[in-house]
C-alpha positions as CSV (number, residue, x, y, z in Angstrom):
1,M,7.8,-26.4,-10.7
2,A,10.7,-24.0,-9.4
3,S,13.7,-25.5,-7.9
4,Y,14.7,-24.7,-4.1
5,E,17.6,-25.6,-1.9
6,L,16.3,-24.8,1.6
7,I,12.6,-25.1,1.5
8,D,10.7,-28.1,-0.2
9,V,7.5,-27.3,-2.2
10,R,5.2,-30.3,-3.1
11,R,1.9,-30.1,-5.2
12,E,-1.0,-32.2,-4.5
13,D,-4.0,-31.5,-6.1
14,C,-4.8,-27.9,-5.8
15,V,-2.4,-27.6,-2.6
16,D,1.1,-26.3,-2.1
17,Y,2.9,-28.0,0.8
18,V,6.0,-25.6,1.3
19,T,8.4,-27.3,4.1
20,L,11.2,-25.3,5.6
21,N,14.1,-28.0,4.9
22,R,16.5,-27.3,7.6
23,P,15.9,-29.8,10.4
24,E,19.5,-29.7,11.5
25,I,19.2,-26.3,12.8
26,R,15.5,-26.4,13.7
27,N,14.6,-24.8,10.3
28,A,16.3,-21.3,11.2
29,I,15.7,-18.4,8.6
30,N,18.3,-16.6,6.8
31,D,18.5,-14.5,3.8
32,A,18.5,-17.6,1.6
33,V,15.6,-19.0,3.1
34,I,13.7,-15.5,2.8
35,E,14.6,-15.1,-0.8
36,E,13.0,-18.9,-1.6
37,L,9.9,-18.2,0.6
38,T,9.5,-15.0,-1.2
39,R,10.2,-16.6,-5.0
40,W,7.7,-19.2,-3.9
41,A,5.1,-16.6,-2.7
42,D,5.4,-14.6,-5.9
43,S,4.8,-17.6,-7.9
44,A,1.8,-18.7,-6.0
45,T,0.3,-15.5,-6.2
46,K,0.2,-15.6,-9.9
47,D,-1.1,-19.3,-10.0
48,P,-4.7,-19.7,-11.1
49,Q,-4.4,-23.5,-10.3
50,L,-3.4,-23.2,-6.8
51,R,-6.3,-23.0,-4.2
52,M,-4.6,-23.6,-0.8
53,A,-1.0,-23.7,0.9
54,V,0.2,-25.4,3.8
55,L,3.4,-24.1,5.1
56,S,5.6,-26.5,7.7
57,G,8.8,-27.2,9.1
58,A,10.9,-30.6,8.3
59,G,12.1,-32.6,11.6
60,K,11.1,-31.4,15.3
61,T,10.8,-27.9,15.1
62,F,8.6,-25.6,13.0
63,C,11.1,-22.5,13.1
64,A,13.4,-21.7,15.8
65,G,13.8,-18.0,14.2
66,A,16.8,-16.4,13.0
67,D,20.0,-18.7,11.8
68,L,22.9,-18.0,14.2
69,G,25.3,-17.8,11.2
70,W,23.4,-15.5,9.6
71,M,23.1,-13.4,12.9
72,S,26.7,-13.2,13.4
73,R,27.3,-11.9,9.9
74,T,24.7,-9.1,10.6
75,V,26.6,-8.0,13.9
76,D,29.1,-6.2,11.1
77,Y,26.6,-4.6,9.0
78,D,26.4,-0.8,8.9
79,H,23.1,0.9,8.8
80,E,22.3,0.6,5.0
81,E,23.0,-3.2,5.2
82,N,20.6,-3.9,7.7
83,I,17.9,-1.6,6.2
84,H,18.4,-3.6,2.9
85,D,18.2,-7.0,5.1
86,A,15.1,-5.9,6.9
87,W,13.3,-4.9,4.0
88,A,13.8,-8.6,2.4
89,L,12.4,-9.9,5.8
90,A,9.3,-7.4,5.5
91,R,8.8,-8.3,1.6
92,L,8.5,-12.1,2.5
93,F,6.0,-11.3,5.3
94,A,3.9,-9.0,3.0
95,R,4.0,-11.5,0.3
96,L,2.5,-14.3,2.6
97,D,0.3,-12.2,4.4
98,A,-1.2,-11.2,0.9
99,L,-1.6,-14.5,-0.8
100,P,-4.7,-14.8,-2.7
101,V,-4.9,-18.2,-1.3
102,P,-5.5,-19.8,2.3
103,L,-2.2,-20.3,4.1
104,V,-2.5,-22.8,6.7
105,G,0.5,-23.3,9.2
106,R,1.2,-27.1,10.2
107,V,3.2,-25.8,13.6
108,H,5.1,-28.4,15.8
109,G,7.9,-28.0,18.5
110,G,8.7,-24.8,18.5
111,A,8.0,-21.1,16.7
112,L,10.4,-18.7,18.1
113,G,11.3,-15.1,16.8
114,G,10.4,-15.0,13.3
115,G,9.2,-18.3,13.2
116,V,6.3,-16.8,15.3
117,G,5.9,-14.5,12.4
118,L,5.2,-17.1,10.0
119,V,2.6,-18.1,12.2
120,A,1.0,-15.0,12.5
121,V,0.7,-14.5,8.7
122,C,-1.1,-17.8,8.4
123,D,-4.7,-17.4,7.8
124,I,-5.3,-20.8,9.8
125,A,-2.7,-22.2,12.1
126,V,-2.9,-25.7,13.5
127,A,-0.7,-26.4,16.2
128,T,0.2,-29.6,18.4
129,E,-0.4,-29.0,21.9
130,D,3.3,-29.1,22.7
131,T,4.5,-26.4,20.6
132,V,6.3,-23.6,22.2
133,F,6.0,-19.9,21.5
134,G,8.0,-17.1,22.0
135,F,8.8,-13.1,20.7
136,T,12.6,-13.8,22.0
137,E,14.1,-11.1,20.1
138,V,14.5,-8.7,23.1
139,K,16.6,-11.4,25.1
140,L,19.2,-10.5,22.3
141,G,18.7,-6.6,22.6
142,I,16.6,-6.2,19.5
143,V,12.8,-6.3,18.9
144,P,10.2,-8.1,16.5
145,A,10.1,-5.2,14.3
146,V,9.2,-6.7,10.9
147,I,6.6,-9.2,12.1
148,S,5.2,-6.9,14.8
149,P,2.1,-5.8,12.3
150,Y,1.0,-9.4,11.9
151,A,1.6,-10.7,15.2
152,V,-0.4,-7.6,17.1
153,A,-3.4,-7.8,14.3
154,K,-3.5,-11.4,15.6
155,M,-3.1,-11.1,19.4
156,G,-3.7,-7.4,20.0
157,P,-1.4,-4.8,21.8
158,S,-1.7,-5.8,25.3
159,A,-0.4,-9.3,24.6
160,A,2.3,-7.9,22.8
161,R,3.1,-5.4,25.7
162,H,3.9,-8.6,27.6
163,L,5.2,-11.3,25.5
164,F,7.5,-8.6,23.2
165,L,8.6,-6.7,26.3
166,T,9.5,-9.8,28.2
167,G,10.4,-12.3,25.5
168,E,9.0,-15.2,27.5
169,R,8.0,-18.4,26.0
170,F,4.5,-19.7,26.0
171,S,2.3,-22.4,25.5
172,A,0.3,-23.5,22.5
173,R,-2.9,-23.2,24.6
174,H,-2.2,-19.7,25.5
175,A,-1.4,-19.1,21.9
176,Y,-4.5,-20.2,20.9
177,Q,-6.3,-17.9,23.6
178,L,-4.6,-15.1,21.9
179,G,-5.8,-16.1,18.5
180,L,-2.1,-17.0,16.9
181,V,-3.4,-20.6,16.7
182,H,-6.9,-21.5,15.5
183,V,-6.8,-25.6,16.3
184,I,-4.6,-27.4,18.6
185,T,-4.1,-31.1,18.2
186,T,-2.3,-34.0,19.5
187,P,1.1,-34.7,17.8
188,D,-0.3,-37.7,16.3
189,S,-3.2,-35.7,15.2
190,L,-1.5,-33.2,13.6
191,D,-1.9,-34.0,9.8
192,A,-5.6,-35.2,10.4
193,G,-5.9,-31.5,12.0
194,V,-4.6,-29.7,8.5
195,T,-6.4,-32.1,6.1
196,R,-9.6,-31.2,8.3
197,V,-9.0,-27.4,7.6
198,L,-8.0,-28.1,4.2
199,H,-11.4,-30.1,3.7
200,E,-13.5,-27.1,4.8
201,L,-11.4,-24.6,2.5
202,R,-12.1,-26.9,-0.5
203,T,-15.8,-26.3,0.1
204,A,-15.5,-22.5,-0.4
205,G,-15.6,-20.6,-3.4
206,P,-11.8,-19.7,-4.5
207,R,-12.4,-16.2,-5.9
208,A,-14.7,-15.9,-2.4
209,M,-12.0,-17.0,-0.2
210,A,-9.3,-14.2,-1.8
211,T,-12.1,-11.3,-1.5
212,A,-12.6,-12.3,2.3
213,K,-9.0,-11.6,2.7
214,T,-8.7,-8.6,1.2
215,L,-11.9,-7.5,3.0
216,I,-11.0,-8.0,6.3
217,A,-7.6,-6.0,5.7
218,S,-9.7,-3.4,4.5
219,V,-12.1,-3.1,7.5
220,V,-9.9,-3.8,10.5
221,D,-10.0,-1.0,12.6
222,R,-12.4,1.3,10.5
223,P,-15.7,2.1,12.0
224,P,-18.8,0.4,9.8
225,S,-19.4,4.2,8.4
226,A,-16.2,4.4,6.7
227,V,-16.4,1.0,4.9
228,T,-19.9,0.7,3.9
229,E,-19.4,1.8,0.4
230,L,-16.8,-0.7,0.2
231,T,-18.8,-3.8,1.6
232,V,-22.1,-3.0,-0.6
233,D,-19.6,-2.8,-3.9
234,T,-18.2,-6.0,-2.7
235,I,-21.0,-8.3,-2.3
236,A,-22.8,-6.5,-5.2
237,E,-19.9,-7.4,-7.6
238,L,-19.7,-11.0,-6.1
239,R,-23.0,-11.8,-6.7
240,V,-23.0,-11.4,-10.3
241,T,-19.8,-13.5,-10.8
242,P,-20.1,-17.2,-12.1
243,E,-18.7,-18.6,-8.9
244,A,-21.5,-17.1,-6.9
245,Q,-24.0,-17.9,-9.6
246,E,-23.0,-21.5,-9.2
247,G,-22.7,-21.3,-5.3
248,M,-26.2,-20.4,-5.1
249,R,-27.6,-22.7,-7.3
250,A,-26.1,-25.8,-6.1
251,F,-27.1,-24.3,-2.5
252,L,-30.9,-24.5,-3.9
253,D,-30.3,-27.5,-6.0
254,K,-29.0,-29.4,-2.8
255,R,-25.8,-30.3,-4.6
256,P,-22.2,-29.4,-4.0
257,P,-20.8,-26.6,-6.0
258,R,-18.4,-27.4,-8.8
259,W,-15.4,-26.0,-7.4
260,V,-15.9,-29.1,-4.7
261,T,-16.5,-31.7,-7.8
262,D,-14.3,-30.5,-10.2
263,D,-10.1,-30.9,-10.0
264,C,-7.9,-28.1,-10.0
265,S,-7.1,-27.9,-13.7
């Protein structure tokens, strides 16, 4: 397992538990956090034993957005330095979004600015009912530019016009209505809610889940006629894989498929 200072990565069974570990500043993001999360995402993409990942924040808050110390340094950046900085952040969100395994968000306390971006790249977000969200960048005279493709894909352009422009904070219930959050729990039930999601994911074929993620990205906002060949080829190729053959045989035999009962080795 790689070494990290600002995030904690723990492997249990076939799940990576990735925790932003800066509770004293509400898990705010800086360039070092971006580098470590990107490094984890790169290693996770190449790990055949990994089946799922959970992203969370230590302490009382999921992620409060950008680190004030980091922001104070960027005030004096020139255009090229800002380009370099923004590209690093863009690579992180692209890597997390494209993970071949499901990324589950364990969200509590607050998710502001870039923290909402992290929620947006999670395939499934579980949040406590008292979590506060906000695209607060406009309050600082900037915009949620790098995270915008992922946030708009989740909640749509109408909600983005409202929340990007006002920067107002909103509730977990509203985030659920918009599609940013998929499961709402009480604070005491957050871990149980995440566990239930992981249980459901464990029953799904690993290759099927990875293909489903790629398929969604390929067909979104395109008419059916433009993706018919892709969808036909995708199902035809999957049906003959050992995973699909095992899944269909298990269904017919009324037993769990091997990926449910086998360990992750």
